[in-house]
N, C-alpha and C positions, 0 to 999 in steps of 0.2 A: 434543916435547911433543903429546899427542894430544888430540882432543875425547873427554871422558869422559861427559858429561851435559849435557843441555839444562834450563835453570832456567826455572821458571814466572814469577818476579816478582822485584823487587830486594830484597824481605825475605828469602827463601830464599836468594838470591844472598849476602846480608851474612851470615846464619847459617852457611852452607857456609863462606864466605871465612874467617869467624872460627874455625871448627872446624880447617879445614886449617892455618891459621897456628898455631894452638896446637900441632897435632900435627907441626909443621915439614914439612908435605907441601908441595914446590915447586909452584905452579900459577898460572894465569892466569886471570882472569875476563874473558870476551869479551862485552860488550853488543851487542845487535843494534840500539840506537838508532840513527836515521838521520834527522837534522832535515829533510833534504830531503823524506822521505816522512811526516813528522809521526807518527812512531812506528807506521806501518802494519805495517811487517814484524814489529815486536814483537808487535802484535796477533794476527797468524796464526803466528808461528813460536816464541814465547816471549821471554822476557826477555834470554836470551843463554845461554852455555855456559862450562863449566869446561875448561880444557886443564890437563893434568898429565902427566908420565912414565906410560908404560904399566904399569910395575910397582906404581903406586899404585891403579890401576883398581878392584879389588875392594875395598879400603879406602874409597876415596871414595864408591862407590856403597852400601856398608853405612852410611856417615855420612847420606848423602842418605836412605836408608830410614828412619833413625832419626829424622831431622828430620820426615821426613813422618808418620810413626807419632805423633810428639809433637804435631804440628799436628791430626792427626785426634782425638786422644784429648782436646784441650783444649775444656773446656766453653763457653768464651766464644766 
């Protein structure tokens, strides 16, 4: 498993997790939350990241790009 992409927030992480699960892409979501630091690391480094086998990197990055496009085109 390799670190593929850093995620900005929990909502983005959930959407990506759902998409990867539907496509049967093995993955692990790593959350940067540390209760000892009251979320300070998350505020500076992102919500967390996704790890997956290297052979899925391109497909995962395409899914992340599609999710970002959908978010940017949302009028709400």
